[in-house]
Backbone as a chain_set.jsonl record, in Angstrom:
{"seq": "XXXXXXXXXXXXXXXXXXXXXXXXXXXXXXXXXXXXXXXXXXXXXXXXXXXXXXXXXXXXXXXXXXXXXXX", "coords": {"N": [[125.617, 354.932, 125.903], [127.627, 353.972, 124.241], [129.551, 353.293, 126.127], [128.584, 350.938, 127.23], [128.701, 349.242, 125.024], [131.46, 349.183, 124.526], [132.328, 348.032, 126.908], [131.123, 345.543, 126.683], [132.456, 344.569, 124.411], [135.07, 344.435, 125.387], [134.748, 342.527, 127.403], [133.989, 340.328, 125.848], [136.297, 339.985, 124.336], [138.134, 339.363, 126.373], [137.021, 336.954, 127.24], [137.395, 335.377, 124.971], [140.188, 335.354, 124.876], [140.738, 334.016, 127.268], [139.564, 331.528, 126.723], [141.193, 330.665, 124.613], [143.661, 330.542, 125.947], [143.133, 328.498, 127.865], [142.597, 326.342, 126.145], [145.063, 326.058, 124.819], [146.71, 325.413, 126.996], [145.628, 322.922, 127.772], [146.21, 321.428, 125.471], [149.007, 321.578, 125.559], [149.63, 320.127, 127.928], [148.628, 317.625, 127.189], [150.311, 316.994, 125.039], [152.79, 316.88, 126.356], [152.24, 314.704, 128.033], [152.011, 312.636, 126.17], [154.631, 312.377, 125.382], [155.924, 311.624, 127.652], [157.646, 309.201, 129.578], [157.344, 308.164, 132.078], [154.903, 306.585, 133.879], [153.375, 307.509, 136.089], [153.801, 310.298, 136.131], [152.86, 310.857, 133.557], [150.129, 310.288, 133.913], [149.472, 312.31, 135.732], [149.882, 314.569, 134.129], [147.92, 314.134, 132.182], [145.674, 314.37, 133.776], [145.856, 317.064, 134.498], [145.504, 318.232, 131.97], [142.861, 317.474, 131.514], [141.604, 318.935, 133.528], [141.897, 321.558, 132.568], [140.412, 321.309, 130.212], [137.89, 320.858, 131.332], [137.48, 323.349, 132.514], [137.12, 324.838, 130.237], [134.619, 324.035, 129.445], [132.895, 324.816, 131.464], [131.385, 327.432, 133.547], [133.059, 330.563, 134.358], [134.606, 330.427, 137.201], [135.493, 332.491, 140.02], [137.576, 331.55, 141.611], [139.337, 330.282, 139.912], [140.401, 332.13, 138.28], [143.065, 333.108, 138.083], [144.605, 330.953, 137.375], [147.534, 329.395, 136.554], [148.661, 331.33, 134.638], [151.206, 331.871, 133.685], [153.161, 331.032, 130.929]], "CA": [[125.404, 353.679, 125.233], [128.923, 353.498, 123.768], [130.252, 352.683, 127.25], [128.125, 349.551, 127.345], [129.219, 348.49, 123.886], [132.882, 348.999, 124.778], [132.461, 347.082, 128.003], [130.77, 344.23, 126.129], [133.548, 344.167, 123.529], [136.203, 344.08, 126.226], [134.415, 341.258, 128.049], [134.024, 339.293, 124.818], [137.71, 339.77, 124.01], [138.735, 338.661, 127.508], [136.504, 335.583, 127.221], [138.074, 334.669, 123.876], [141.574, 335.155, 125.298], [140.716, 332.978, 128.299], [139.286, 330.273, 126.038], [142.403, 330.299, 123.876], [144.652, 330.157, 126.943], [142.771, 327.188, 128.415], [142.757, 325.349, 125.083], [146.499, 325.844, 124.608], [147.249, 324.706, 128.153], [145.193, 321.527, 127.667], [147.017, 320.822, 124.405], [150.391, 321.482, 126.034], [149.728, 319.013, 128.861], [148.434, 316.382, 126.437], [151.541, 316.757, 124.277], [153.795, 316.436, 127.318], [151.862, 313.364, 128.483], [152.319, 311.687, 125.106], [156.079, 312.226, 125.3], [156.43, 311.206, 128.951], [157.83, 307.759, 129.727], [156.972, 307.797, 133.45], [153.443, 306.406, 133.909], [152.764, 308.356, 137.127], [153.853, 311.68, 135.635], [151.954, 310.909, 132.413], [148.765, 310.364, 134.445], [149.291, 313.647, 136.297], [149.751, 315.499, 133.002], [146.591, 313.912, 131.585], [144.72, 314.936, 134.721], [145.932, 318.519, 134.358], [144.87, 318.557, 130.689], [141.417, 317.331, 131.703], [141.14, 320.069, 134.334], [141.769, 322.708, 131.666], [139.258, 321.035, 129.336], [136.678, 321.082, 132.125], [137.307, 324.794, 132.666], [136.595, 325.329, 128.962], [133.21, 323.675, 129.325], [132.085, 325.367, 132.532], [131.426, 328.884, 133.763], [134.339, 331.064, 134.853], [134.565, 330.713, 138.636], [136.513, 333.429, 140.478], [138.709, 330.852, 142.221], [140.236, 329.791, 138.882], [140.7, 333.243, 137.399], [144.487, 333.316, 137.874], [145.271, 329.654, 137.281], [148.604, 329.101, 135.611], [148.806, 332.273, 133.517], [152.565, 331.855, 133.131], [153.322, 329.971, 129.938]], "C": [[126.725, 353.11, 124.696], [129.721, 352.825, 124.877], [129.865, 351.229, 127.424], [128.685, 348.695, 126.224], [130.703, 348.198, 124.064], [133.136, 347.978, 125.87], [132.16, 345.666, 127.51], [131.889, 343.71, 125.237], [134.763, 343.714, 124.331], [135.959, 342.736, 126.899], [134.475, 340.105, 127.053], [135.466, 338.961, 124.456], [138.408, 338.997, 125.122], [138.284, 337.208, 127.544], [137.186, 334.77, 126.127], [139.527, 334.386, 124.245], [141.669, 334.05, 126.335], [140.498, 331.605, 127.661], [140.519, 329.774, 125.308], [143.499, 329.836, 124.84], [144.37, 328.757, 127.478], [142.974, 326.078, 127.387], [144.237, 325.025, 124.864], [147.129, 325.096, 125.771], [146.874, 323.226, 128.098], [146.013, 320.803, 126.609], [148.452, 320.612, 124.852], [150.549, 320.284, 126.974], [149.522, 317.672, 128.166], [149.699, 316.012, 125.664], [152.654, 316.254, 125.195], [153.506, 315.011, 127.796], [152.222, 312.319, 127.431], [153.813, 311.4, 125.02], [156.682, 311.646, 126.579], [156.527, 309.681, 129.051], [157.477, 307.259, 131.123], [155.448, 307.767, 133.561], [152.762, 307.323, 134.924], [152.714, 309.815, 136.671], [152.896, 311.848, 134.458], [150.503, 311.044, 132.88], [148.486, 311.738, 135.04], [149.106, 314.689, 135.195], [148.388, 315.362, 132.331], [145.504, 314.523, 132.477], [144.693, 316.462, 134.612], [145.272, 318.968, 133.055], [143.351, 318.484, 130.823], [140.84, 318.459, 132.547], [140.955, 321.31, 133.458], [140.604, 322.51, 130.702], [137.952, 321.295, 130.077], [136.419, 322.566, 132.331], [136.762, 325.41, 131.376], [135.094, 325.124, 128.866], [132.316, 324.352, 130.349], [132.144, 326.867, 132.611], [132.755, 329.278, 134.367], [134.238, 331.388, 136.341], [135.721, 331.627, 139.039], [137.752, 332.716, 141.003], [139.712, 330.354, 141.191], [140.737, 330.903, 137.966], [142.194, 333.394, 137.115], [145.266, 332.03, 137.656], [146.3, 329.614, 136.178], [148.798, 330.049, 134.441], [150.212, 332.288, 132.929], [152.698, 330.724, 132.137], [154.743, 329.814, 129.551]], "O": [[126.917, 351.894, 124.698], [130.483, 351.894, 124.615], [130.708, 350.385, 127.729], [129.095, 347.557, 126.449], [131.155, 347.088, 123.785], [134.049, 347.159, 125.768], [132.85, 344.712, 127.871], [132.233, 342.53, 125.303], [135.406, 342.722, 123.988], [136.859, 341.899, 126.961], [134.961, 339.024, 127.383], [135.817, 337.793, 124.288], [139.185, 338.082, 124.851], [139.082, 336.321, 127.848], [137.518, 333.603, 126.335], [140.042, 333.304, 123.962], [142.587, 333.231, 126.285], [141.169, 330.636, 128.017], [140.851, 328.59, 125.377], [144.185, 328.849, 124.573], [145.272, 327.922, 127.537], [143.467, 325.0, 127.721], [144.613, 323.859, 124.739], [147.988, 324.239, 125.565], [147.718, 322.367, 128.352], [146.463, 319.68, 126.835], [149.05, 319.577, 124.556], [151.496, 319.51, 126.834], [150.173, 316.688, 128.516], [150.102, 314.849, 125.643], [153.373, 315.316, 124.852], [154.425, 314.206, 127.944], [152.687, 311.231, 127.772], [154.215, 310.304, 124.63], [157.838, 311.222, 126.579], [155.607, 308.964, 128.66], [157.327, 306.054, 131.328], [154.782, 308.784, 133.365], [151.688, 307.858, 134.649], [151.688, 310.48, 136.817], [152.199, 312.858, 134.363], [149.736, 311.822, 132.313], [147.392, 312.277, 134.874], [148.272, 315.586, 135.317], [147.773, 316.361, 131.957], [144.542, 315.115, 131.987], [143.623, 317.071, 134.633], [144.561, 319.972, 133.036], [142.638, 319.341, 130.299], [139.714, 318.895, 132.312], [139.965, 322.029, 133.597], [139.882, 323.463, 130.409], [137.021, 321.879, 129.523], [135.267, 323.001, 132.325], [136.025, 326.395, 131.422], [134.383, 325.938, 128.278], [131.108, 324.458, 130.139], [132.86, 327.512, 131.845], [133.503, 328.421, 134.838], [133.834, 332.491, 136.71], [136.807, 331.546, 138.463], [138.864, 333.223, 140.857], [140.842, 330.029, 141.556], [141.425, 330.634, 136.982], [142.562, 333.774, 136.004], [146.493, 332.038, 137.751], [145.973, 329.781, 135.003], [149.079, 329.59, 133.334], [150.387, 332.683, 131.776], [152.386, 329.577, 132.457], [155.067, 328.962, 128.723]]}, "num_chains": 1, "name": "protein.A"}
């Protein structure tokens, strides 16, 4: 029974870490967009921020598991 509890705790911790990562990435892209003077680049940054926000709201698909982990 302890194995299940440990596994659940690890999964919960990983989910919280993923949520924090996605939130920080969205904030980072929004901040960069606000500072950007090039309209095309600003739009791309806003789009990237929205993609991270959407990942926060949806389930964790396998295809996005490794997205942009380098910060």
